[in-house]
C-alpha positions in Angstrom: -6.1 -6.4 -14.7 -3.2 -4.7 -15.6 -4.0 -1.0 -16.8 -0.4 -0.2 -18.2 -1.2 -2.6 -21.1 -4.1 -0.3 -22.1 -2.4 3.6 -21.7 -0.5 5.0 -24.5 1.6 7.7 -24.0 2.5 10.3 -26.6 5.2 11.6 -24.6 9.1 10.4 -25.7 10.7 8.7 -23.6 14.2 9.6 -24.9 13.3 13.4 -25.1 12.1 13.5 -21.5 15.3 11.7 -20.2 17.5 14.4 -21.8 15.3 17.2 -20.4 15.9 15.5 -16.9 19.5 16.0 -17.6 19.4 19.6 -17.6 17.0 20.3 -15.0 18.3 22.0 -12.2 18.1 21.1 -8.3 14.5 21.7 -7.2 13.3 23.4 -4.0 12.1 20.0 -2.5 15.7 18.5 -3.5 17.3 21.0 -1.3 15.1 20.2 1.7 16.7 17.2 4.2 14.4 14.0 4.2 13.9 15.2 7.7 12.2 18.5 6.7 9.9 17.0 3.9 8.6 14.5 6.7 7.9 17.2 8.7 5.9 19.0 5.5 4.1 15.9 4.8 3.0 15.4 8.4 1.9 19.0 8.8 0.1 18.9 5.5 -1.7 15.9 6.8 -2.7 17.5 10.0 -4.1 20.4 8.9 -5.9 18.9 5.8 -7.6 16.4 8.5 -8.5 19.4 10.5 -10.3 21.2 7.4 -12.1 17.9 6.4 -13.2 17.8 9.7 -14.9 21.2 9.3 -16.5 20.4 5.8 -17.7 17.3 6.9 -19.8 18.7 9.6 -20.8 21.9 7.9 -21.7 20.3 4.5 -22.1 16.2 4.6 -23.7 15.8 8.4 -26.5 13.5 6.8 -28.6 10.6 8.8 -29.0 7.1 7.2 -32.3 6.6 8.8 -33.7 10.3 8.5 -32.2 12.2 5.6 -34.3 9.8 3.0 -38.0 9.6 2.3 -37.9 5.5 2.6 -42.1 5.2 2.3 -41.2 6.4 -1.4 -38.3 4.1 -2.0 -39.4 1.6 -5.2 -40.4 -2.3 -3.8 -40.2 -3.4 -7.3 -36.7 -3.0 -8.1 -35.1 -6.1 -10.5 -33.6 -8.8 -8.8 -30.2 -7.3 -10.5 -30.7 -3.7 -8.7 -31.0 -5.7 -5.2 -27.8 -7.7 -5.7 -26.0 -4.5 -6.3 -27.5 -2.9 -3.2 -26.6 -6.1 -1.3 -23.4 -6.1 -2.8 -23.0 -2.4 -1.3 -23.9 -3.4 1.8 -21.4 -6.5 2.0 -18.7 -4.5 0.9 -19.5 -2.0 4.0 -19.6 -4.7 6.2 -15.4 -4.7 6.9 -15.2 -1.4 7.6 -14.2 -2.0 11.5 -11.2 -3.8 9.3 -10.7 -1.1 7.1 -10.1 1.4 9.9 -8.3 -0.7 12.5 -6.0 -1.7 9.8 -5.3 1.8 8.2 -5.2 3.3 11.5 -2.8 1.2 12.9 -0.4 1.2 9.5 -0.8 5.4 10.0 -0.7 5.8 13.4 2.7 8.0 13.8 0.8 10.2 11.6 -1.5 12.6 13.4 -3.5 14.0 10.5 -3.4 10.6 8.4 -4.4 8.5 11.7 -7.2 10.8 12.7 -8.7 11.3 9.2 -9.2 7.5 9.2 -11.4 7.4 12.4 -13.7 9.9 10.5 -13.6 8.3 7.6 -14.4 4.8 8.9 -17.6 6.3 10.5 -18.6 7.6 7.6 -18.1 4.4 5.8 -20.3 2.8 8.4 -23.0 4.9 7.7 -22.7 3.6 4.3 -23.6 0.0 5.4 -26.5 1.3 7.5 -28.2 3.4 4.5 -27.6 0.2 2.3 -29.2 -1.8 5.3 -32.4 0.8 5.4 -32.4 0.2 1.3 -32.5 -3.5 1.4 -35.1 -3.6 4.0 -37.2 -0.5 2.6 -37.1 -1.7 -0.9 -38.3 -5.4 0.3 -35.1 -6.7 -1.2 -34.3 -8.9 1.7 -36.0 -9.4 5.0 -34.3 -8.7 8.5 -33.6 -12.0 9.3 -31.9 -12.7 5.7 -29.7 -9.5 6.3 -28.8 -10.7 9.5 -27.7 -14.2 8.5 -25.6 -12.7 5.5 -23.8 -10.4 8.1 -23.0 -13.0 10.3 -21.6 -14.9 7.1 -19.4 -11.8 5.9 -18.1 -11.5 9.5 -16.7 -14.6 9.9 -14.0 -13.2 7.7 -11.6 -10.6 8.0 -10.2 -7.9 5.5 -6.3 -7.5 6.1 -4.4 -4.4 4.2 -3.0 -5.7 0.8 -0.1 -3.6 1.5 1.7 -3.2 5.0 3.2 0.3 3.6 1.5 3.7 4.1 2.9 5.1 0.8 1.3 1.8 -1.2 -2.2 2.2 0.8 -2.6 5.8 0.3 -2.4 5.3 -4.1 -4.4 2.0 -3.2 -7.3 4.4 -1.9 -7.1 6.8 -4.2 -8.2 4.5 -6.9 -10.7 2.7 -4.6 -12.3 5.7 -3.6 -12.3 7.0 -7.1 -14.0 3.7 -8.2 -16.5 3.6 -5.8 -17.5 7.0 -6.4 -18.0 6.3 -10.1 -20.1 3.4 -9.2 -22.5 5.1 -7.0 -22.7 8.1 -9.7 -23.4 5.9 -12.5 -26.3 4.3 -10.1 -27.7 7.9 -10.0 -28.0 8.5 -13.4 -29.6 5.0 -14.1 -32.0 5.8 -11.1 -32.4 9.1 -12.8 -33.5 7.9 -16.0 -30.5 9.4 -17.6 -28.9 6.3 -19.0 -30.8 4.9 -22.0 -30.6 0.5 -22.0 -33.1 -1.2 -24.5 -34.6 -4.3 -23.1 -33.8 -3.5 -19.6 -36.2 -2.8 -17.1 -37.0 0.7 -15.8 -34.6 1.7 -13.1 -35.9 5.4 -12.3 -36.3 5.8 -8.3 -35.7 9.3 -7.0 -35.4 8.1 -3.9 -32.6 5.6 -4.5 -31.0 8.5 -6.7 -30.8 10.8 -3.8 -29.1 7.9 -1.8 -26.5 7.0 -4.4 -25.7 10.6 -4.9 -25.2 11.2 -1.4 -23.0 8.4 -0.6 -21.3 9.3 -3.7 -20.4 12.7 -2.7 -19.1 11.0 0.6 -16.6 9.2 -1.6 -15.4 12.2 -3.8 -14.5 13.8 -0.7 -12.6 11.1 0.6 -11.0 10.7 -2.7 -10.2 14.2 -2.2 -8.1 13.6 0.8 -6.2 10.5 -0.3 -5.4 12.2 -3.4 -4.0 15.4 -1.8 -2.2 13.5 0.3 -0.6 11.5 -2.5 0.5 14.5 -4.4 2.4 15.2 -1.0 4.2 11.9 -1.2 4.8 12.2 -4.9 6.0 15.7 -4.1 8.4 15.3 -1.5 9.3 11.4 -1.8 9.1 10.6 -5.0 11.4 7.8 -5.1 9.2 5.8 -2.5 6.4 6.9 -4.4 6.5 6.1 -7.8 7.4 2.7 -6.9 5.1 2.3 -4.6 1.6 3.7 -7.3 3.7 1.3 -9.9 3.0 -1.5 -7.4 -0.6 -0.7 -6.8 -1.3 0.1 -10.7 -0.5 -3.7 -11.3 -2.2 -5.3 -8.3 -5.0 -3.5 -7.6 -8.3 -5.1 -6.5 -11.4 -3.7 -4.9 -11.5 -4.6 -1.1 -13.2 -7.8 0.0 -13.1 -9.2 -3.1 -12.0 -12.3 -1.8 -14.2 -12.2 1.4 -17.7 -11.7 -0.1 -19.3 -14.8 -1.2 -21.6 -13.8 -3.7 -19.0 -11.2 -5.2 -18.9 -12.9 -9.0 -22.6 -12.4 -9.2 -22.1 -8.9 -7.7 -19.8 -8.0 -10.5 -21.6 -9.2 -13.2 -24.7 -7.3 -12.1 -22.4 -4.0 -12.4 -21.5 -5.0 -15.8 -24.3 -5.6 -17.0 -26.2 -2.9 -15.6 -22.9 -0.5 -17.0 -22.2 0.8 -13.7 -18.6 -0.2 -14.0 -16.6 -2.3 -16.0 -13.2 -2.9 -17.3 -12.9 -0.1 -19.8 -14.5 2.4 -17.4 -11.6 1.2 -14.8 -9.2 2.1 -17.0 -10.4 5.3 -18.3 -12.4 7.0 -15.8 -10.5 5.7 -12.8 -7.2 5.0 -13.8 -6.8 7.6 -16.3 -8.3 10.2 -14.4 -6.5 9.8 -11.0 -3.0 9.6 -12.7 -3.6 13.2 -14.5 -4.6 14.7 -11.2 -1.6 13.1 -9.6 0.6 14.5 -12.4 1.8 11.3 -13.5 2.8 12.0 -17.4 2.0 8.7 -18.3 2.5 5.0 -16.8 5.2 4.1 -19.1 7.2 7.3 -18.1 6.4 6.5 -14.5 7.8 3.0 -15.2 10.7 4.3 -16.5 11.2 6.6 -14.0 11.3 3.8 -11.1 13.3 1.6 -13.4 16.0 4.4 -13.4 16.1 5.1 -9.9 16.7 1.6 -9.1 19.3 0.8 -11.4 21.4 4.0 -10.6 24.7 4.2 -9.2 25.5 2.3 -6.2 25.1 4.7 -3.7 23.3 8.1 -5.1 23.0 11.3 -3.6 19.4 11.8 -2.1 18.9 14.7 -4.4 19.7 12.8 -7.7 17.4 10.1 -7.0 14.6 12.6 -6.3 15.3 14.3 -9.7 15.6 10.8 -11.6 12.1 10.0 -9.7 10.5 13.3 -10.9 11.3 12.7 -14.6 8.1 10.4 -14.5 6.1 13.5 -13.3 4.6 17.0 -14.2 6.8 18.7 -11.4 5.0 22.0 -12.5 1.7 20.5 -11.7 2.6 18.6 -8.8 4.1 22.5 -7.3 1.3 24.0 -8.3 -1.2 21.6 -6.2 1.0 21.4 -3.3 1.5 25.4 -3.0 -2.6 25.9 -3.2 -2.8 23.2 -0.5 -0.9 24.8 1.7 -1.8 28.0 0.9 -5.8 26.9 1.6 -4.9 25.1 4.9 -2.9 28.4 6.2 -6.0 30.5 5.4 -8.3 28.0 7.1 -6.0 28.0 10.4 -5.4 32.0 10.4 -9.4 31.9 10.2 -10.4 29.8 12.9 -7.1 31.3 14.7 -4.8 28.5 15.3 -3.1 28.3 18.8 0.4 30.7 18.2 3.1 28.8 16.9 0.9 26.9 14.5 -0.2 28.8 11.9 1.7 29.4 8.6 4.0 26.8 9.2 4.7 25.8 5.8 7.7 28.2 5.4 9.9 25.3 4.6 8.4 24.9 0.7 9.1 28.6 0.3 12.7 28.9 -1.3 14.2 31.4 -3.7 12.5 31.8 -7.4 15.4 30.3 -9.2 15.0 26.7 -6.9 12.1 26.0 -7.7 10.5 23.1 -10.3 10.4 25.5 -13.5 7.0 25.9 -15.2 6.8 23.7 -18.6 8.5 20.7 -17.0 5.7 18.9 -19.3 
């Protein structure tokens, strides 16, 4: 799928380029590359610690004891059973997701440690969907065991062996997964009217879907914050990576699950996902939250940065790259993130010399990105 062909921007590219020529050097362009890398590293490290505290205090559920398994419906349609089996299948590659992404991001303390925690949360999703299949009498224990062995004969590998590419990939993937689970919750709550389709209402299944969706939303927000850091501090690298991911995105393990076509067919038929849902509710929403003015502007900024002078100055590359972004939004979101993380570190009593270490972001007011860039 090429989301570029379905996104129409109302922004005038010529006007954007004219405005770019008049923009002053920004606070980020005045930082050295090393200083920007430090800020990205510090951002991820503190974001991970904050995330871990939120997980333990607000999302500490068990796949075995947090749901009323005895009340789960046992007469669901084959479509719902196939969909739940598909969820289980995707999560069978959690060891690969965790291993590959942790290896890729190992040099970044916060991001690599987050992937260990993230993998544990994805693993419990596998457990809860296994329990769901068993308790809904959709598959027997022996059928699940045989299917699991079949799945584990294959291994998932990274679609891009680059940390910046993969953070944008995970932004889209987590948002898509969250959307699917939210739609399953709506369907099983009876909030989706579908004539000539079986009644899918099931409060227990709705509770499961909502619970997993909350996890996926937390994952999406972590990756979103990290992606903004890259866009803000390294737009010259981040924008081409995001463009590549938009053009080549596929959901994980799509080529490894033997009955994936049937799984996606059922997702589409019961309206949990689809082409237009992906474009409008995943791509468009993710780009808006990332501060991307439009995919056409994004592509234009990428081409401009690649076709510039043979040895352009680093700050010129950054400003050129920013022409595809809403700089004011990115600055606001990054400042908000750092303020929240500094406050969290002060509240929990960060070791001396660790709290309040985001001062490199704070420069004279006249050097900051001006409001109203968009």
